N, CA, C, O and CB atoms as a CASP TS submission, in Angstrom:
PFRMAT TS
TARGET T0000
AUTHOR 0000-0000-0000
METHOD Language model
MODEL 1
PARENT N/A
ATOM      1  N   MET     1       0.818  -1.192   0.000  1.00  0.00           N
ATOM      2  CA  MET     1       0.000   0.000   0.000  1.00  0.00           C
ATOM      3  C   MET     1       0.866   1.262   0.000  1.00  0.00           C
ATOM      4  O   MET     1       0.521   2.259  -0.634  1.00  0.00           O
ATOM      5  CB  MET     1      -0.933  -0.005   1.203  1.00  0.00           C
ATOM      6  N   THR     2       1.976   1.211   0.705  1.00  0.00           N
ATOM      7  CA  THR     2       2.875   2.359   0.769  1.00  0.00           C
ATOM      8  C   THR     2       3.475   2.652  -0.595  1.00  0.00           C
ATOM      9  O   THR     2       3.608   3.814  -0.982  1.00  0.00           O
ATOM     10  CB  THR     2       3.985   2.115   1.791  1.00  0.00           C
ATOM     11  N   LYS     3       3.840   1.599  -1.330  1.00  0.00           N
ATOM     12  CA  LYS     3       4.396   1.792  -2.669  1.00  0.00           C
ATOM     13  C   LYS     3       3.374   2.440  -3.596  1.00  0.00           C
ATOM     14  O   LYS     3       3.716   3.322  -4.384  1.00  0.00           O
ATOM     15  CB  LYS     3       4.863   0.453  -3.254  1.00  0.00           C
ATOM     16  N   LEU     4       2.133   2.007  -3.501  1.00  0.00           N
ATOM     17  CA  LEU     4       1.072   2.570  -4.331  1.00  0.00           C
ATOM     18  C   LEU     4       0.857   4.042  -4.016  1.00  0.00           C
ATOM     19  O   LEU     4       0.698   4.854  -4.928  1.00  0.00           O
ATOM     20  CB  LEU     4      -0.231   1.796  -4.133  1.00  0.00           C
ATOM     21  N   LEU     5       0.851   4.388  -2.756  1.00  0.00           N
ATOM     22  CA  LEU     5       0.675   5.779  -2.340  1.00  0.00           C
ATOM     23  C   LEU     5       1.836   6.645  -2.813  1.00  0.00           C
ATOM     24  O   LEU     5       1.623   7.756  -3.300  1.00  0.00           O
ATOM     25  CB  LEU     5       0.540   5.868  -0.819  1.00  0.00           C
ATOM     26  N   LYS     6       3.055   6.148  -2.674  1.00  0.00           N
ATOM     27  CA  LYS     6       4.223   6.906  -3.139  1.00  0.00           C
ATOM     28  C   LYS     6       4.198   7.080  -4.650  1.00  0.00           C
ATOM     29  O   LYS     6       4.539   8.148  -5.158  1.00  0.00           O
ATOM     30  CB  LYS     6       5.521   6.206  -2.716  1.00  0.00           C
ATOM     31  N   ALA     7       3.798   6.041  -5.368  1.00  0.00           N
ATOM     32  CA  ALA     7       3.705   6.137  -6.825  1.00  0.00           C
ATOM     33  C   ALA     7       2.631   7.148  -7.231  1.00  0.00           C
ATOM     34  O   ALA     7       2.808   7.896  -8.193  1.00  0.00           O
ATOM     35  CB  ALA     7       3.396   4.756  -7.440  1.00  0.00           C
ATOM     36  N   PHE     8       1.531   7.168  -6.501  1.00  0.00           N
ATOM     37  CA  PHE     8       0.458   8.120  -6.794  1.00  0.00           C
ATOM     38  C   PHE     8       0.912   9.560  -6.576  1.00  0.00           C
ATOM     39  O   PHE     8       0.577  10.449  -7.360  1.00  0.00           O
ATOM     40  CB  PHE     8      -0.764   7.824  -5.926  1.00  0.00           C
ATOM     41  N   VAL     9       1.672   9.784  -5.515  1.00  0.00           N
ATOM     42  CA  VAL     9       2.159  11.135  -5.208  1.00  0.00           C
ATOM     43  C   VAL     9       3.161  11.596  -6.256  1.00  0.00           C
ATOM     44  O   VAL     9       3.174  12.773  -6.618  1.00  0.00           O
ATOM     45  CB  VAL     9       2.803  11.175  -3.809  1.00  0.00           C
ATOM     46  N   ARG    10       4.000  10.691  -6.750  1.00  0.00           N
ATOM     47  CA  ARG    10       5.016  11.051  -7.744  1.00  0.00           C
ATOM     48  C   ARG    10       4.475  11.152  -9.162  1.00  0.00           C
ATOM     49  O   ARG    10       5.147  11.710 -10.030  1.00  0.00           O
ATOM     50  CB  ARG    10       6.124  10.048  -7.715  1.00  0.00           C
ATOM     51  N   ASP    11       3.295  10.636  -9.420  1.00  0.00           N
ATOM     52  CA  ASP    11       2.724  10.646 -10.766  1.00  0.00           C
ATOM     53  C   ASP    11       2.333  12.069 -11.151  1.00  0.00           C
ATOM     54  O   ASP    11       1.528  12.701 -10.466  1.00  0.00           O
ATOM     55  CB  ASP    11       1.498   9.704 -10.850  1.00  0.00           C
ATOM     56  N   GLU    12       2.895  12.570 -12.235  1.00  0.00           N
ATOM     57  CA  GLU    12       2.658  13.946 -12.661  1.00  0.00           C
ATOM     58  C   GLU    12       1.919  14.022 -13.998  1.00  0.00           C
ATOM     59  O   GLU    12       1.955  15.071 -14.642  1.00  0.00           O
ATOM     60  CB  GLU    12       3.976  14.688 -12.762  1.00  0.00           C
ATOM     61  N   ARG    13       1.264  12.974 -14.432  1.00  0.00           N
ATOM     62  CA  ARG    13       0.592  12.989 -15.728  1.00  0.00           C
ATOM     63  C   ARG    13      -0.571  13.967 -15.770  1.00  0.00           C
ATOM     64  O   ARG    13      -0.796  14.598 -16.803  1.00  0.00           O
ATOM     65  CB  ARG    13       0.101  11.607 -16.068  1.00  0.00           C
ATOM     66  N   GLY    14      -1.309  14.110 -14.692  1.00  0.00           N
ATOM     67  CA  GLY    14      -2.458  14.996 -14.681  1.00  0.00           C
ATOM     68  C   GLY    14      -2.132  16.439 -14.359  1.00  0.00           C
ATOM     69  O   GLY    14      -2.995  17.310 -14.463  1.00  0.00           O
ATOM     70  N   VAL    15      -0.895  16.700 -13.969  1.00  0.00           N
ATOM     71  CA  VAL    15      -0.509  18.043 -13.564  1.00  0.00           C
ATOM     72  C   VAL    15      -0.578  19.014 -14.732  1.00  0.00           C
ATOM     73  O   VAL    15      -1.060  20.135 -14.567  1.00  0.00           O
ATOM     74  CB  VAL    15       0.891  18.036 -12.975  1.00  0.00           C
ATOM     75  N   SER    16      -0.114  18.616 -15.897  1.00  0.00           N
ATOM     76  CA  SER    16      -0.119  19.540 -17.025  1.00  0.00           C
ATOM     77  C   SER    16      -1.545  19.887 -17.443  1.00  0.00           C
ATOM     78  O   SER    16      -1.804  21.024 -17.838  1.00  0.00           O
ATOM     79  CB  SER    16       0.647  18.942 -18.206  1.00  0.00           C
ATOM     80  N   ALA    17      -2.465  18.949 -17.366  1.00  0.00           N
ATOM     81  CA  ALA    17      -3.862  19.236 -17.690  1.00  0.00           C
ATOM     82  C   ALA    17      -4.433  20.245 -16.699  1.00  0.00           C
ATOM     83  O   ALA    17      -5.189  21.135 -17.089  1.00  0.00           O
ATOM     84  CB  ALA    17      -4.704  17.940 -17.684  1.00  0.00           C
ATOM     85  N   MET    18      -4.085  20.119 -15.449  1.00  0.00           N
ATOM     86  CA  MET    18      -4.555  21.064 -14.437  1.00  0.00           C
ATOM     87  C   MET    18      -3.968  22.448 -14.682  1.00  0.00           C
ATOM     88  O   MET    18      -4.661  23.452 -14.517  1.00  0.00           O
ATOM     89  CB  MET    18      -4.187  20.574 -13.026  1.00  0.00           C
ATOM     90  N   GLU    19      -2.710  22.510 -15.073  1.00  0.00           N
ATOM     91  CA  GLU    19      -2.086  23.803 -15.369  1.00  0.00           C
ATOM     92  C   GLU    19      -2.773  24.474 -16.548  1.00  0.00           C
ATOM     93  O   GLU    19      -3.013  25.681 -16.518  1.00  0.00           O
ATOM     94  CB  GLU    19      -0.588  23.627 -15.662  1.00  0.00           C
ATOM     95  N   TYR    20      -3.088  23.714 -17.575  1.00  0.00           N
ATOM     96  CA  TYR    20      -3.796  24.276 -18.720  1.00  0.00           C
ATOM     97  C   TYR    20      -5.186  24.754 -18.334  1.00  0.00           C
ATOM     98  O   TYR    20      -5.638  25.785 -18.832  1.00  0.00           O
ATOM     99  CB  TYR    20      -3.891  23.250 -19.838  1.00  0.00           C
ATOM    100  N   ALA    21      -5.866  24.039 -17.470  1.00  0.00           N
ATOM    101  CA  ALA    21      -7.197  24.444 -17.026  1.00  0.00           C
ATOM    102  C   ALA    21      -7.134  25.743 -16.233  1.00  0.00           C
ATOM    103  O   ALA    21      -7.985  26.617 -16.397  1.00  0.00           O
ATOM    104  CB  ALA    21      -7.838  23.340 -16.179  1.00  0.00           C
ATOM    105  N   ILE    22      -6.136  25.867 -15.382  1.00  0.00           N
ATOM    106  CA  ILE    22      -5.970  27.105 -14.608  1.00  0.00           C
ATOM    107  C   ILE    22      -5.634  28.265 -15.533  1.00  0.00           C
ATOM    108  O   ILE    22      -6.172  29.360 -15.372  1.00  0.00           O
ATOM    109  CB  ILE    22      -4.868  26.940 -13.538  1.00  0.00           C
ATOM    110  N   LEU    23      -4.757  28.039 -16.494  1.00  0.00           N
ATOM    111  CA  LEU    23      -4.394  29.078 -17.448  1.00  0.00           C
ATOM    112  C   LEU    23      -5.603  29.507 -18.278  1.00  0.00           C
ATOM    113  O   LEU    23      -5.807  30.700 -18.505  1.00  0.00           O
ATOM    114  CB  LEU    23      -3.270  28.588 -18.365  1.00  0.00           C
ATOM    115  N   ALA    24      -6.398  28.551 -18.726  1.00  0.00           N
ATOM    116  CA  ALA    24      -7.599  28.877 -19.490  1.00  0.00           C
ATOM    117  C   ALA    24      -8.576  29.686 -18.644  1.00  0.00           C
ATOM    118  O   ALA    24      -9.220  30.606 -19.149  1.00  0.00           O
ATOM    119  CB  ALA    24      -8.273  27.599 -20.002  1.00  0.00           C
ATOM    120  N   GLY    25      -8.690  29.352 -17.376  1.00  0.00           N
ATOM    121  CA  GLY    25      -9.556  30.114 -16.480  1.00  0.00           C
ATOM    122  C   GLY    25      -9.085  31.543 -16.309  1.00  0.00           C
ATOM    123  O   GLY    25      -9.899  32.466 -16.279  1.00  0.00           O
ATOM    124  N   ILE    26      -7.787  31.734 -16.197  1.00  0.00           N
ATOM    125  CA  ILE    26      -7.228  33.086 -16.070  1.00  0.00           C
ATOM    126  C   ILE    26      -7.496  33.887 -17.331  1.00  0.00           C
ATOM    127  O   ILE    26      -7.840  35.066 -17.254  1.00  0.00           O
ATOM    128  CB  ILE    26      -5.714  33.030 -15.788  1.00  0.00           C
ATOM    129  N   VAL    27      -7.341  33.258 -18.495  1.00  0.00           N
ATOM    130  CA  VAL    27      -7.601  33.945 -19.763  1.00  0.00           C
ATOM    131  C   VAL    27      -9.067  34.349 -19.861  1.00  0.00           C
ATOM    132  O   VAL    27      -9.375  35.461 -20.292  1.00  0.00           O
ATOM    133  CB  VAL    27      -7.216  33.049 -20.956  1.00  0.00           C
ATOM    134  N   VAL    28      -9.967  33.466 -19.469  1.00  0.00           N
ATOM    135  CA  VAL    28     -11.398  33.781 -19.522  1.00  0.00           C
ATOM    136  C   VAL    28     -11.730  34.944 -18.597  1.00  0.00           C
ATOM    137  O   VAL    28     -12.488  35.837 -18.974  1.00  0.00           O
ATOM    138  CB  VAL    28     -12.238  32.550 -19.145  1.00  0.00           C
ATOM    139  N   VAL    29     -11.178  34.942 -17.398  1.00  0.00           N
ATOM    140  CA  VAL    29     -11.437  36.045 -16.461  1.00  0.00           C
ATOM    141  C   VAL    29     -10.881  37.355 -17.008  1.00  0.00           C
ATOM    142  O   VAL    29     -11.525  38.397 -16.887  1.00  0.00           O
ATOM    143  CB  VAL    29     -10.818  35.742 -15.078  1.00  0.00           C
ATOM    144  N   ALA    30      -9.694  37.312 -17.607  1.00  0.00           N
ATOM    145  CA  ALA    30      -9.100  38.526 -18.174  1.00  0.00           C
ATOM    146  C   ALA    30      -9.927  39.053 -19.338  1.00  0.00           C
ATOM    147  O   ALA    30     -10.146  40.259 -19.450  1.00  0.00           O
ATOM    148  CB  ALA    30      -7.667  38.255 -18.634  1.00  0.00           C
ATOM    149  N   LEU    31     -10.390  38.149 -20.209  1.00  0.00           N
ATOM    150  CA  LEU    31     -11.225  38.586 -21.332  1.00  0.00           C
ATOM    151  C   LEU    31     -12.546  39.163 -20.862  1.00  0.00           C
ATOM    152  O   LEU    31     -13.036  40.136 -21.434  1.00  0.00           O
ATOM    153  CB  LEU    31     -11.482  37.428 -22.281  1.00  0.00           C
ATOM    154  N   ALA    32     -13.122  38.580 -19.838  1.00  0.00           N
ATOM    155  CA  ALA    32     -14.376  39.105 -19.291  1.00  0.00           C
ATOM    156  C   ALA    32     -14.156  40.492 -18.695  1.00  0.00           C
ATOM    157  O   ALA    32     -14.997  41.376 -18.860  1.00  0.00           O
ATOM    158  CB  ALA    32     -14.947  38.147 -18.223  1.00  0.00           C
ATOM    159  N   ALA    33     -13.047  40.689 -18.011  1.00  0.00           N
ATOM    160  CA  ALA    33     -12.750  41.996 -17.435  1.00  0.00           C
ATOM    161  C   ALA    33     -12.544  43.041 -18.519  1.00  0.00           C
ATOM    162  O   ALA    33     -13.042  44.161 -18.408  1.00  0.00           O
ATOM    163  CB  ALA    33     -11.516  41.917 -16.546  1.00  0.00           C
ATOM    164  N   VAL    34     -11.823  42.686 -19.551  1.00  0.00           N
ATOM    165  CA  VAL    34     -11.599  43.623 -20.662  1.00  0.00           C
ATOM    166  C   VAL    34     -12.917  43.907 -21.378  1.00  0.00           C
ATOM    167  O   VAL    34     -13.190  45.047 -21.754  1.00  0.00           O
ATOM    168  CB  VAL    34     -10.552  43.055 -21.662  1.00  0.00           C
ATOM    169  N   GLY    35     -13.723  42.879 -21.564  1.00  0.00           N
ATOM    170  CA  GLY    35     -15.004  43.053 -22.241  1.00  0.00           C
ATOM    171  C   GLY    35     -15.938  43.968 -21.488  1.00  0.00           C
ATOM    172  O   GLY    35     -16.605  44.802 -22.101  1.00  0.00           O
ATOM    173  N   THR    36     -16.005  43.838 -20.183  1.00  0.00           N
ATOM    174  CA  THR    36     -16.887  44.716 -19.407  1.00  0.00           C
ATOM    175  C   THR    36     -16.327  46.127 -19.313  1.00  0.00           C
ATOM    176  O   THR    36     -17.088  47.092 -19.240  1.00  0.00           O
ATOM    177  CB  THR    36     -17.101  44.151 -18.006  1.00  0.00           C
ATOM    178  N   THR    37     -15.025  46.254 -19.314  1.00  0.00           N
ATOM    179  CA  THR    37     -14.418  47.582 -19.232  1.00  0.00           C
ATOM    180  C   THR    37     -14.648  48.380 -20.514  1.00  0.00           C
ATOM    181  O   THR    37     -14.943  49.574 -20.463  1.00  0.00           O
ATOM    182  CB  THR    37     -12.919  47.463 -18.954  1.00  0.00           C
ATOM    183  N   PHE    38     -14.513  47.719 -21.656  1.00  0.00           N
ATOM    184  CA  PHE    38     -14.599  48.423 -22.926  1.00  0.00           C
ATOM    185  C   PHE    38     -15.895  48.145 -23.683  1.00  0.00           C
ATOM    186  O   PHE    38     -15.953  48.381 -24.890  1.00  0.00           O
ATOM    187  CB  PHE    38     -13.431  48.051 -23.783  1.00  0.00           C
ATOM    188  N   SER    39     -16.927  47.656 -23.017  1.00  0.00           N
ATOM    189  CA  SER    39     -18.145  47.263 -23.729  1.00  0.00           C
ATOM    190  C   SER    39     -18.832  48.452 -24.389  1.00  0.00           C
ATOM    191  O   SER    39     -19.282  48.338 -25.529  1.00  0.00           O
ATOM    192  CB  SER    39     -19.109  46.581 -22.776  1.00  0.00           C
ATOM    193  N   SER    40     -18.923  49.585 -23.706  1.00  0.00           N
ATOM    194  CA  SER    40     -19.605  50.736 -24.305  1.00  0.00           C
ATOM    195  C   SER    40     -18.794  51.316 -25.457  1.00  0.00           C
ATOM    196  O   SER    40     -19.371  51.694 -26.477  1.00  0.00           O
ATOM    197  CB  SER    40     -19.860  51.816 -23.249  1.00  0.00           C
ATOM    198  N   SER    41     -17.492  51.394 -25.323  1.00  0.00           N
ATOM    199  CA  SER    41     -16.680  51.939 -26.413  1.00  0.00           C
ATOM    200  C   SER    41     -16.664  50.994 -27.612  1.00  0.00           C
ATOM    201  O   SER    41     -16.635  51.444 -28.757  1.00  0.00           O
ATOM    202  CB  SER    41     -15.247  52.202 -25.932  1.00  0.00           C
ATOM    203  N   MET    42     -16.683  49.686 -27.354  1.00  0.00           N
ATOM    204  CA  MET    42     -16.738  48.726 -28.464  1.00  0.00           C
ATOM    205  C   MET    42     -18.070  48.831 -29.192  1.00  0.00           C
ATOM    206  O   MET    42     -18.119  48.725 -30.417  1.00  0.00           O
ATOM    207  CB  MET    42     -16.524  47.287 -27.954  1.00  0.00           C
ATOM    208  N   SER    43     -19.135  49.035 -28.455  1.00  0.00           N
ATOM    209  CA  SER    43     -20.450  49.197 -29.067  1.00  0.00           C
ATOM    210  C   SER    43     -20.465  50.433 -29.962  1.00  0.00           C
ATOM    211  O   SER    43     -21.004  50.395 -31.069  1.00  0.00           O
ATOM    212  CB  SER    43     -21.544  49.301 -27.985  1.00  0.00           C
ATOM    213  N   ASP    44     -19.879  51.518 -29.486  1.00  0.00           N
ATOM    214  CA  ASP    44     -19.806  52.748 -30.290  1.00  0.00           C
ATOM    215  C   ASP    44     -18.981  52.538 -31.551  1.00  0.00           C
ATOM    216  O   ASP    44     -19.339  53.043 -32.615  1.00  0.00           O
ATOM    217  CB  ASP    44     -19.210  53.893 -29.465  1.00  0.00           C
ATOM    218  N   ILE    45     -17.897  51.810 -31.446  1.00  0.00           N
ATOM    219  CA  ILE    45     -17.045  51.549 -32.606  1.00  0.00           C
ATOM    220  C   ILE    45     -17.809  50.769 -33.669  1.00  0.00           C
ATOM    221  O   ILE    45     -17.757  51.114 -34.849  1.00  0.00           O
ATOM    222  CB  ILE    45     -15.783  50.779 -32.186  1.00  0.00           C
ATOM    223  N   PHE    46     -18.522  49.713 -33.254  1.00  0.00           N
ATOM    224  CA  PHE    46     -19.261  48.916 -34.226  1.00  0.00           C
ATOM    225  C   PHE    46     -20.452  49.676 -34.799  1.00  0.00           C
ATOM    226  O   PHE    46     -20.802  49.479 -35.963  1.00  0.00           O
ATOM    227  CB  PHE    46     -19.733  47.625 -33.589  1.00  0.00           C
ATOM    228  N   THR    47     -21.079  50.536 -34.008  1.00  0.00           N
ATOM    229  CA  THR    47     -22.180  51.356 -34.515  1.00  0.00           C
ATOM    230  C   THR    47     -21.667  52.328 -35.575  1.00  0.00           C
ATOM    231  O   THR    47     -22.284  52.484 -36.629  1.00  0.00           O
ATOM    232  CB  THR    47     -22.863  52.127 -33.360  1.00  0.00           C
ATOM    233  N   ASN    48     -20.543  52.979 -35.296  1.00  0.00           N
ATOM    234  CA  ASN    48     -19.958  53.907 -36.265  1.00  0.00           C
ATOM    235  C   ASN    48     -19.524  53.167 -37.529  1.00  0.00           C
ATOM    236  O   ASN    48     -19.710  53.675 -38.635  1.00  0.00           O
ATOM    237  CB  ASN    48     -18.760  54.648 -35.646  1.00  0.00           C
ATOM    238  N   LEU    49     -18.952  51.984 -37.379  1.00  0.00           N
ATOM    239  CA  LEU    49     -18.517  51.203 -38.522  1.00  0.00           C
ATOM    240  C   LEU    49     -19.706  50.802 -39.382  1.00  0.00           C
ATOM    241  O   LEU    49     -19.644  50.894 -40.608  1.00  0.00           O
ATOM    242  CB  LEU    49     -17.751  49.964 -38.062  1.00  0.00           C
ATOM    243  N   THR    50     -20.781  50.363 -38.756  1.00  0.00           N
ATOM    244  CA  THR    50     -21.979  49.981 -39.491  1.00  0.00           C
ATOM    245  C   THR    50     -22.571  51.174 -40.230  1.00  0.00           C
ATOM    246  O   THR    50     -22.989  51.051 -41.381  1.00  0.00           O
ATOM    247  CB  THR    50     -23.015  49.381 -38.544  1.00  0.00           C
ATOM    248  N   THR    51     -22.606  52.313 -39.577  1.00  0.00           N
ATOM    249  CA  THR    51     -23.127  53.528 -40.218  1.00  0.00           C
ATOM    250  C   THR    51     -22.293  53.917 -41.425  1.00  0.00           C
ATOM    251  O   THR    51     -22.846  54.279 -42.463  1.00  0.00           O
ATOM    252  CB  THR    51     -23.163  54.686 -39.220  1.00  0.00           C
ATOM    253  N   LYS    52     -20.984  53.849 -41.312  1.00  0.00           N
ATOM    254  CA  LYS    52     -20.106  54.225 -42.421  1.00  0.00           C
ATOM    255  C   LYS    52     -20.222  53.239 -43.583  1.00  0.00           C
ATOM    256  O   LYS    52     -20.185  53.646 -44.744  1.00  0.00           O
ATOM    257  CB  LYS    52     -18.652  54.301 -41.944  1.00  0.00           C
ATOM    258  N   VAL    53     -20.360  51.968 -43.284  1.00  0.00           N
ATOM    259  CA  VAL    53     -20.504  50.973 -44.348  1.00  0.00           C
ATOM    260  C   VAL    53     -21.824  51.174 -45.070  1.00  0.00           C
ATOM    261  O   VAL    53     -21.871  51.096 -46.298  1.00  0.00           O
ATOM    262  CB  VAL    53     -20.416  49.541 -43.779  1.00  0.00           C
ATOM    263  N   LYS    54     -22.902  51.432 -44.331  1.00  0.00           N
ATOM    264  CA  LYS    54     -24.217  51.667 -44.954  1.00  0.00           C
ATOM    265  C   LYS    54     -24.197  52.920 -45.821  1.00  0.00           C
ATOM    266  O   LYS    54     -24.767  52.928 -46.912  1.00  0.00           O
ATOM    267  CB  LYS    54     -25.311  51.794 -43.875  1.00  0.00           C
ATOM    268  N   SER    55     -23.549  53.972 -45.346  1.00  0.00           N
ATOM    269  CA  SER    55     -23.508  55.207 -46.140  1.00  0.00           C
ATOM    270  C   SER    55     -22.616  55.030 -47.382  1.00  0.00           C
ATOM    271  O   SER    55     -22.887  55.630 -48.422  1.00  0.00           O
ATOM    272  CB  SER    55     -22.990  56.386 -45.273  1.00  0.00           C
ATOM    273  N   ALA    56     -21.580  54.228 -47.282  1.00  0.00           N
ATOM    274  CA  ALA    56     -20.717  53.991 -48.431  1.00  0.00           C
ATOM    275  C   ALA    56     -21.424  53.113 -49.465  1.00  0.00           C
ATOM    276  O   ALA    56     -21.166  53.234 -50.663  1.00  0.00           O
ATOM    277  CB  ALA    56     -19.400  53.337 -47.984  1.00  0.00           C
ATOM    278  N   ALA    57     -22.309  52.236 -49.010  1.00  0.00           N
ATOM    279  CA  ALA    57     -23.043  51.364 -49.920  1.00  0.00           C
ATOM    280  C   ALA    57     -24.247  52.079 -50.528  1.00  0.00           C
ATOM    281  O   ALA    57     -24.861  51.575 -51.469  1.00  0.00           O
ATOM    282  CB  ALA    57     -23.496  50.104 -49.192  1.00  0.00           C
ATOM    283  N   GLY    58     -24.582  53.249 -49.993  1.00  0.00           N
ATOM    284  CA  GLY    58     -25.695  54.007 -50.529  1.00  0.00           C
ATOM    285  C   GLY    58     -27.046  53.588 -49.982  1.00  0.00           C
ATOM    286  O   GLY    58     -28.073  53.909 -50.578  1.00  0.00           O
ATOM    287  N   SER    59     -27.070  52.896 -48.891  1.00  0.00           N
ATOM    288  CA  SER    59     -28.340  52.445 -48.307  1.00  0.00           C
ATOM    289  C   SER    59     -28.932  53.485 -47.414  1.00  0.00           C
ATOM    290  O   SER    59     -30.000  53.271 -46.841  1.00  0.00           O
ATOM    291  CB  SER    59     -28.152  51.168 -47.532  1.00  0.00           C
TER
END
């Protein structure tokens, strides 16, 4: 039983998957923070872009 426990503690196969999951979580939180910070300015940018494209197309 002791050998099995020691082998389990030394096994690092799942560690990299956990690191990737933590990194992905950090990226999602950062993107959400940036999205909420710049949501109104991004909306204005896309509204202006849509208006300019419509006026250039003659609609």
